[in-house]
DSSP file (Angstrom, degrees, kcal/mol; ACC not computed):
  #  RESIDUE AA STRUCTURE BP1 BP2  ACC     N-H-->O    O-->H-N    N-H-->O    O-->H-N    TCO  KAPPA ALPHA  PHI   PSI    X-CA   Y-CA   Z-CA
    1    1 A X    >         0   0    0      0, 0.0     3,-1.3     0, 0.0     4,-0.4   0.000 360.0 360.0 360.0 127.6   25.0  -11.2    4.1
    2    2 A X  G >   +     0   0    0      1,-0.3     3,-0.8     2,-0.2     4,-0.2   0.829 360.0  52.9 -58.6 -36.9   23.2  -13.1    6.8
    3    3 A X  G >  S+     0   0    0      1,-0.2     3,-1.0     2,-0.2    -1,-0.3   0.691  88.2  81.6 -74.2 -16.7   24.9  -16.5    6.1
    4    4 A X  G <  S+     0   0    0     -3,-1.3    -1,-0.2     1,-0.3    -2,-0.2   0.809 105.7  27.2 -62.3 -29.3   28.4  -15.1    6.3
    5    5 A X  G <  S+     0   0    0     -3,-0.8    -1,-0.3    -4,-0.4     2,-0.3   0.284 100.5 108.8-113.8   9.9   28.4  -15.2   10.1
    6    6 A X    <   -     0   0    0     -3,-1.0     3,-0.2    -4,-0.2     4,-0.1  -0.614  49.1-164.3 -90.7 146.2   26.0  -18.1   10.6
    7    7 A X    >>  +     0   0    0     -2,-0.3     3,-0.8     1,-0.1     4,-0.6   0.245  65.4 105.4-103.7  10.8   26.9  -21.6   11.8
    8    8 A X  G >4  +     0   0    0      1,-0.2     3,-1.6     2,-0.2     4,-0.4   0.858  68.5  62.7 -60.3 -39.2   23.5  -23.0   10.6
    9    9 A X  G >4 S+     0   0    0      1,-0.3     3,-1.0     2,-0.2    -1,-0.2   0.847  99.1  56.3 -58.2 -33.3   25.0  -24.7    7.5
   10   10 A X  G <4 S+     0   0    0     -3,-0.8    -1,-0.3     1,-0.2    -2,-0.2   0.741 106.0  52.2 -68.5 -22.4   27.0  -26.9    9.8
   11   11 A X  G << S+     0   0    0     -3,-1.6    -1,-0.2    -4,-0.6    -2,-0.2   0.406  76.4 127.6 -97.9   2.0   23.8  -28.1   11.5
   12   12 A X    <   -     0   0    0     -3,-1.0     2,-0.1    -4,-0.4    -3,-0.0  -0.305  62.9-118.5 -57.3 138.5   21.8  -29.1    8.5
   13   13 A X    >   -     0   0    0      1,-0.1     3,-1.9     2,-0.0     4,-0.2  -0.390  26.4-106.8 -74.2 162.4   20.5  -32.6    8.8
   14   14 A X  T 3  S+     0   0    0      1,-0.3     3,-0.3     2,-0.1    -1,-0.1   0.783 119.6  48.8 -63.0 -27.8   21.7  -35.2    6.3
   15   15 A X  T >> S+     0   0    0      1,-0.2     4,-2.2     2,-0.1     3,-0.5   0.204  75.4 114.6 -95.9  16.5   18.3  -35.2    4.5
   16   16 A X  H <> S+     0   0    0     -3,-1.9     4,-3.3     1,-0.2     5,-0.2   0.869  70.7  57.2 -57.7 -41.0   18.0  -31.4    4.3
   17   17 A X  H 3> S+     0   0    0     -3,-0.3     4,-1.9    -4,-0.2    -1,-0.2   0.899 111.3  43.4 -58.8 -41.0   18.2  -31.3    0.4
   18   18 A X  H <> S+     0   0    0     -3,-0.5     4,-2.2     2,-0.2    -1,-0.2   0.906 114.7  49.0 -70.8 -41.9   15.2  -33.6    0.2
   19   19 A X  H  X S+     0   0    0     -4,-2.2     4,-2.2     2,-0.2    -2,-0.2   0.933 111.0  51.1 -61.7 -45.9   13.3  -31.8    2.9
   20   20 A X  H  X S+     0   0    0     -4,-3.3     4,-2.4     1,-0.2    -2,-0.2   0.918 110.3  48.8 -57.5 -46.7   14.0  -28.4    1.2
   21   21 A X  H  X S+     0   0    0     -4,-1.9     4,-2.6    -5,-0.2    -1,-0.2   0.895 109.2  52.7 -63.2 -40.9   12.8  -29.7   -2.2
   22   22 A X  H  X S+     0   0    0     -4,-2.2     4,-2.7     2,-0.2    -1,-0.2   0.907 110.4  48.0 -61.2 -41.6    9.6  -31.1   -0.6
   23   23 A X  H  X S+     0   0    0     -4,-2.2     4,-2.3     2,-0.2    49,-0.2   0.937 112.1  48.2 -66.1 -46.4    8.8  -27.7    1.0
   24   24 A X  H  <>S+     0   0    0     -4,-2.4     5,-3.1     1,-0.2     6,-0.3   0.917 114.6  46.3 -60.1 -43.2    9.5  -25.8   -2.3
   25   25 A X  H ><5S+     0   0    0     -4,-2.6     3,-1.4     3,-0.2    -2,-0.2   0.921 110.8  52.4 -65.6 -43.5    7.2  -28.2   -4.2
   26   26 A X  H 3<5S+     0   0    0     -4,-2.7    -1,-0.2     1,-0.3    -2,-0.2   0.899 113.5  44.1 -57.2 -41.7    4.5  -28.1   -1.5
   27   27 A X  T ><5S-     0   0    0     -4,-2.3     3,-1.1    -5,-0.2    -1,-0.3   0.348 113.6-117.0 -88.4   6.6    4.5  -24.3   -1.7
   28   28 A X  T < 5 -     0   0    0     -3,-1.4    -3,-0.2     1,-0.2    -4,-0.1   0.789  61.9 -71.3  65.4  27.2    4.6  -24.2   -5.5
   29   29 A X  T 3 <S+     0   0    0     -5,-3.1    21,-2.5    -6,-0.2     2,-0.4   0.833 104.8 130.0  55.4  34.4    8.0  -22.5   -5.5
   30   30 A X  B <   -A   49   0A   0     -3,-1.1    42,-0.2    -6,-0.3    19,-0.2  -0.942  67.0-103.1-122.0 142.3    6.2  -19.4   -4.3
   31   31 A X        -     0   0    0     17,-3.1    16,-2.2    -2,-0.4    42,-0.2  -0.400  23.7-161.8 -64.5 131.3    7.0  -17.1   -1.3
   32   32 A X        +     0   0    0     40,-2.7    -1,-0.1    14,-0.2    41,-0.1   0.283  41.8 135.2 -98.4   8.0    4.7  -17.8    1.6
   33   33 A X        -     0   0    0     39,-0.2    13,-2.5     1,-0.1     2,-0.2  -0.389  59.7-118.8 -60.5 127.5    5.4  -14.5    3.4
   34   34 A X  E     -B   45   0B   0     11,-0.2     2,-0.3    -2,-0.1    11,-0.3  -0.476  31.4-164.1 -71.8 137.6    2.1  -12.9    4.6
   35   35 A X  E     -     0   0B   0      9,-2.3     8,-3.0    -2,-0.2     9,-0.4  -0.835   3.7-147.8-118.2 159.1    1.3   -9.5    3.2
   36   36 A X  E     -B   42   0B   0     -2,-0.3     6,-0.2     6,-0.3     2,-0.0  -0.850  15.0-118.0-123.3 160.0   -1.3   -7.0    4.3
   37   37 A X    >   -     0   0    0      4,-2.7     3,-2.0    -2,-0.3    -1,-0.1  -0.185  49.9 -80.5 -84.1-174.6   -3.4   -4.4    2.5
   38   38 A X  T 3  S+     0   0    0      1,-0.3    -1,-0.1     2,-0.1    -2,-0.0   0.732 132.1  52.5 -61.6 -23.1   -3.2   -0.6    3.0
   39   39 A X  T 3  S-     0   0    0      2,-0.1    -1,-0.3     3,-0.0     3,-0.1   0.402 120.5-106.3 -93.9   2.1   -5.3   -0.9    6.2
   40   40 A X  S <  S+     0   0    0     -3,-2.0     2,-0.2     1,-0.3    -2,-0.1   0.569  75.0 136.6  86.4   9.0   -3.1   -3.6    7.7
   41   41 A X        -     0   0    0      1,-0.1    -4,-2.7     2,-0.0    -1,-0.3  -0.623  67.3 -87.5 -88.5 149.7   -5.5   -6.5    7.1
   42   42 A X  E     +B   36   0B   0     -2,-0.2    -6,-0.3    -6,-0.2    -1,-0.1  -0.280  44.7 175.9 -55.7 134.7   -4.2   -9.8    5.8
   43   43 A X  E     -     0   0B   0     -8,-3.0     2,-0.3     1,-0.4    -7,-0.2   0.065  47.9 -92.6-131.4  23.8   -4.2   -9.8    2.0
   44   44 A X  E     -     0   0B   0     -9,-0.4    -9,-2.3   -12,-0.0    -1,-0.4  -0.759  61.6 -40.1 107.0-150.3   -2.7  -13.2    1.2
   45   45 A X  E     -B   34   0B   0     -2,-0.3   -11,-0.2   -11,-0.3   -13,-0.1  -0.819  48.7-109.1-121.9 159.5    0.9  -14.2    0.5
   46   46 A X        -     0   0    0    -13,-2.5   -14,-0.2    -2,-0.3    -1,-0.1   0.939  39.2-168.2 -52.1 -55.5    3.8  -12.6   -1.3
   47   47 A X        +     0   0    0    -16,-2.2    -1,-0.1     1,-0.2     3,-0.1   0.421  32.7 138.4  81.1  -2.5    3.7  -15.1   -4.1
   48   48 A X  S    S-     0   0    0      1,-0.2   -17,-3.1   -18,-0.1    -1,-0.2  -0.335  71.0 -74.9 -68.8 159.2    7.0  -14.1   -5.7
   49   49 A X  B     -A   30   0A   0    -19,-0.2     2,-0.4    -3,-0.1    26,-0.3  -0.311  54.9-153.8 -56.0 135.0    9.2  -17.0   -6.9
   50   50 A X        +     0   0    0    -21,-2.5    24,-0.2    24,-0.2    -1,-0.1  -0.923  32.8 160.4-116.8 137.7   10.8  -18.7   -3.9
   51   51 A X        +     0   0    0     22,-1.0     2,-0.4    -2,-0.4    23,-0.1   0.200  59.4  78.9-134.6  13.2   14.1  -20.6   -3.8
   52   52 A X  E     -C   73   0C   0     21,-1.5    21,-3.2   -28,-0.0     2,-0.4  -0.967  58.7-156.5-126.4 141.5   14.9  -20.4   -0.1
   53   53 A X  E     +C   72   0C   0     -2,-0.4     2,-0.3    19,-0.2    19,-0.2  -0.955  19.5 174.7-118.1 135.5   13.4  -22.6    2.7
   54   54 A X  E     -C   71   0C   0     17,-2.5    17,-2.3    -2,-0.4     2,-0.4  -0.936  37.1-100.7-139.3 157.3   13.4  -21.3    6.3
   55   55 A X  E     -C   70   0C   0     -2,-0.3    15,-0.2    15,-0.2     3,-0.1  -0.650  29.1-139.2 -75.6 132.8   12.1  -22.3    9.7
   56   56 A X  S    S+     0   0    0     13,-2.8     2,-0.5    -2,-0.4    -1,-0.1   0.922  89.5  27.7 -60.9 -45.1    9.0  -20.4   10.5
   57   57 A X  S    S-     0   0    0     12,-0.4     2,-0.3    -3,-0.1    -1,-0.2  -0.974  86.8-124.0-123.0 131.5   10.0  -19.8   14.1
   58   58 A X        -     0   0    0     -2,-0.5     2,-0.5    -3,-0.1     5,-0.1  -0.528  23.2-166.5 -73.4 134.3   13.6  -19.6   15.3
   59   59 A X        -     0   0    0     -2,-0.3    -4,-0.0     1,-0.1    -1,-0.0  -0.980  10.7-161.3-124.2 118.3   14.4  -22.1   18.0
   60   60 A X  S    S+     0   0    0     -2,-0.5     3,-0.1     1,-0.2    -1,-0.1   0.722  88.1  52.4 -72.6 -20.5   17.7  -21.5   19.8
   61   61 A X  S    S-     0   0    0      1,-0.3     2,-0.3     0, 0.0    -1,-0.2   0.929 124.2 -19.5 -83.4 -47.9   17.9  -25.1   21.2
   62   62 A X        -     0   0    0      2,-0.0     2,-0.6     0, 0.0    -1,-0.3  -0.974  63.9-105.7-154.6 164.3   17.4  -27.1   18.0
   63   63 A X        -     0   0    0     -2,-0.3     2,-0.9   -52,-0.1    -5,-0.1  -0.869  26.0-147.1 -99.7 123.9   16.1  -26.8   14.5
   64   64 A X        -     0   0    0     -2,-0.6     5,-0.1     1,-0.1    -2,-0.0  -0.798  14.8-175.6 -92.4 105.6   12.8  -28.5   13.9
   65   65 A X        +     0   0    0     -2,-0.9    -1,-0.1   -10,-0.1     2,-0.1   0.131  33.3 134.1 -93.9  21.2   12.8  -29.7   10.3
   66   66 A X    >   -     0   0    0      1,-0.1     3,-2.1     3,-0.1     4,-0.3  -0.469  66.2-121.4 -65.9 143.6    9.3  -31.0   10.2
   67   67 A X  G >  S+     0   0    0      1,-0.3     3,-1.5     2,-0.2    -1,-0.1   0.838 111.5  61.5 -56.9 -34.3    7.6  -29.9    7.0
   68   68 A X  G 3  S+     0   0    0      1,-0.3    -1,-0.3     3,-0.0    -3,-0.1   0.647 103.6  50.7 -68.5 -13.3    4.9  -28.1    9.0
   69   69 A X  G <  S+     0   0    0     -3,-2.1   -13,-2.8    -5,-0.1   -12,-0.4   0.350 101.7  75.3-104.0   3.9    7.5  -25.9   10.6
   70   70 A X  E <   -C   55   0C   0     -3,-1.5     2,-0.3    -4,-0.3   -15,-0.2  -0.848  54.7-177.7-118.7 151.9    9.2  -24.8    7.3
   71   71 A X  E     -C   54   0C   0    -17,-2.3   -17,-2.5    -2,-0.3     2,-0.4  -0.986  28.3-111.8-145.9 157.6    8.1  -22.4    4.5
   72   72 A X  E     -C   53   0C   0     -2,-0.3   -40,-2.7   -42,-0.2     2,-0.3  -0.704  37.2-177.4 -88.0 137.6    9.4  -21.2    1.2
   73   73 A X  E     -C   52   0C   0    -21,-3.2   -21,-1.5    -2,-0.4   -22,-1.0  -0.974  26.8-119.6-134.6 149.4   10.5  -17.6    1.0
   74   74 A X     >  -     0   0    0     -2,-0.3     4,-2.3   -24,-0.2     5,-0.2  -0.404  42.3-102.4 -74.5 165.0   11.8  -15.3   -1.7
   75   75 A X  H  > S+     0   0    0    -26,-0.3     4,-2.3     1,-0.2     5,-0.2   0.899 119.7  52.8 -58.8 -42.9   15.3  -13.9   -1.2
   76   76 A X  H  > S+     0   0    0      1,-0.2     4,-2.1     2,-0.2    -1,-0.2   0.936 112.6  42.3 -61.3 -48.5   14.0  -10.5   -0.1
   77   77 A X  H  > S+     0   0    0      2,-0.2     4,-2.5     1,-0.2    -1,-0.2   0.836 111.6  55.1 -71.8 -30.9   11.7  -11.9    2.6
   78   78 A X  H  X S+     0   0    0     -4,-2.3     4,-2.5     2,-0.2    -1,-0.2   0.921 109.8  47.7 -64.5 -42.1   14.2  -14.4    3.8
   79   79 A X  H  X S+     0   0    0     -4,-2.3     4,-2.6    -5,-0.2    -2,-0.2   0.909 111.0  50.9 -63.9 -41.8   16.7  -11.6    4.3
   80   80 A X  H  X S+     0   0    0     -4,-2.1     4,-2.2     2,-0.2    -2,-0.2   0.944 113.0  45.3 -60.5 -48.2   14.1   -9.5    6.2
   81   81 A X  H  X S+     0   0    0     -4,-2.5     4,-2.3     1,-0.2    -2,-0.2   0.915 113.6  49.4 -62.5 -43.9   13.3  -12.4    8.5
   82   82 A X  H  X S+     0   0    0     -4,-2.5     4,-2.4     1,-0.2    -1,-0.2   0.901 110.4  50.3 -64.0 -41.4   16.9  -13.2    9.1
   83   83 A X  H  X S+     0   0    0     -4,-2.6     4,-2.6     2,-0.2    -1,-0.2   0.899 110.1  50.6 -63.9 -40.2   17.8   -9.6    9.9
   84   84 A X  H  X S+     0   0    0     -4,-2.2     4,-2.4     2,-0.2    -2,-0.2   0.922 111.8  47.3 -63.0 -43.7   14.9   -9.4   12.4
   85   85 A X  H  X S+     0   0    0     -4,-2.3     4,-2.3     2,-0.2    -2,-0.2   0.892 112.4  50.2 -64.4 -39.2   16.1  -12.5   14.1
   86   86 A X  H  X S+     0   0    0     -4,-2.4     4,-2.4     2,-0.2    -2,-0.2   0.928 111.3  47.7 -64.6 -45.6   19.6  -11.3   14.2
   87   87 A X  H  X S+     0   0    0     -4,-2.6     4,-2.3     1,-0.2    -2,-0.2   0.914 111.5  50.9 -61.9 -43.4   18.6   -7.9   15.7
   88   88 A X  H  X S+     0   0    0     -4,-2.4     4,-2.3     1,-0.2    -1,-0.2   0.913 110.9  48.8 -61.0 -43.3   16.4   -9.7   18.3
   89   89 A X  H  X S+     0   0    0     -4,-2.3     4,-2.3     1,-0.2    -2,-0.2   0.893 110.4  50.3 -64.0 -40.6   19.4  -11.9   19.2
   90   90 A X  H  X S+     0   0    0     -4,-2.4     4,-2.3     2,-0.2    -1,-0.2   0.886 110.1  50.7 -65.9 -38.4   21.7   -9.0   19.6
   91   91 A X  H  X S+     0   0    0     -4,-2.3     4,-2.5     2,-0.2    -2,-0.2   0.921 110.1  49.6 -64.3 -43.4   19.3   -7.2   21.8
   92   92 A X  H  X S+     0   0    0     -4,-2.3     4,-2.3     1,-0.2    -2,-0.2   0.917 111.1  49.5 -61.6 -42.7   18.9  -10.2   24.0
   93   93 A X  H  X S+     0   0    0     -4,-2.3     4,-2.3     1,-0.2    -1,-0.2   0.910 110.8  49.8 -63.0 -42.0   22.7  -10.5   24.3
   94   94 A X  H  X S+     0   0    0     -4,-2.3     4,-2.6     1,-0.2    -1,-0.2   0.896 110.0  51.1 -64.0 -39.7   23.0   -6.8   25.2
   95   95 A X  H  X S+     0   0    0     -4,-2.5     4,-2.8     2,-0.2    -2,-0.2   0.908 109.5  50.1 -63.7 -41.3   20.3   -7.2   27.8
   96   96 A X  H  X S+     0   0    0     -4,-2.3     4,-2.5     2,-0.2    -2,-0.2   0.912 112.0  47.7 -63.5 -41.5   22.1  -10.2   29.4
   97   97 A X  H  X S+     0   0    0     -4,-2.3     4,-2.5     2,-0.2    -2,-0.2   0.920 112.9  48.7 -64.3 -42.9   25.4   -8.2   29.5
   98   98 A X  H  X S+     0   0    0     -4,-2.6     4,-2.2     2,-0.2    -2,-0.2   0.927 112.7  47.4 -62.8 -45.1   23.7   -5.2   31.0
   99   99 A X  H  X S+     0   0    0     -4,-2.8     4,-1.7     1,-0.2    -1,-0.2   0.906 112.2  49.6 -63.5 -41.6   22.0   -7.4   33.6
  100  100 A X  H  < S+     0   0    0     -4,-2.5     4,-0.5     1,-0.2    -1,-0.2   0.908 111.2  49.5 -63.6 -41.5   25.2   -9.1   34.5
  101  101 A X  H >< S+     0   0    0     -4,-2.5     3,-0.9     1,-0.2     4,-0.4   0.874 105.9  57.8 -65.5 -37.0   27.0   -5.8   34.8
  102  102 A X  H >< S+     0   0    0     -4,-2.2     3,-1.3     1,-0.3    -1,-0.2   0.922 107.1  46.7 -58.9 -45.0   24.3   -4.5   37.1
  103  103 A X  T 3< S+     0   0    0     -4,-1.7    -1,-0.3     1,-0.3    -2,-0.2   0.520 100.0  68.4 -80.0  -3.7   24.8   -7.3   39.6
  104  104 A X  T <  S+     0   0    0     -3,-0.9    -1,-0.3    -4,-0.5    -2,-0.2   0.549  74.1 117.3 -84.6  -9.1   28.6   -6.8   39.5
  105  105 A X  S X  S-     0   0    0     -3,-1.3     3,-2.3    -4,-0.4     4,-0.2  -0.291  80.2-116.8 -58.4 141.9   28.1   -3.5   41.2
  106  106 A X  G >  S+     0   0    0      1,-0.3     3,-1.8     2,-0.2    -1,-0.1   0.756 110.4  71.1 -54.2 -26.5   29.8   -3.4   44.7
  107  107 A X  G 3  S+     0   0    0      1,-0.3    -1,-0.3     2,-0.2    -4,-0.1   0.760  98.0  49.9 -63.5 -22.6   26.4   -3.0   46.4
  108  108 A X  G <         0   0    0     -3,-2.3    -1,-0.3     1,-0.2    -2,-0.2   0.347 360.0 360.0 -96.8   6.3   25.6   -6.6   45.5
  109  109 A X    <         0   0    0     -3,-1.8    -1,-0.2    -4,-0.2    -2,-0.2   0.424 360.0 360.0-105.9 360.0   28.8   -8.1   46.8
């Protein structure tokens, strides 16, 4: 489960419940995940019932809780997005470790 290892809940702003409700109402409680047709062209939005609100783009420095940066997602698409972000973060961390190890080689000392 993505939230099991996340510290995001600790960083929620005090007005998050109200912001979350505004986003869900704005989006009609429908998932805003973009879908494509069989040819890969945009075909609208998922439209399934949504009960989760997420930041459109992950920002490692701070969370931007402006309504324009948030969207409603169904559970399935929220999990997909979270897993992609997690995988991307793990890859970046592995690259940093690899790069650091490279420069620890005696040739660089």
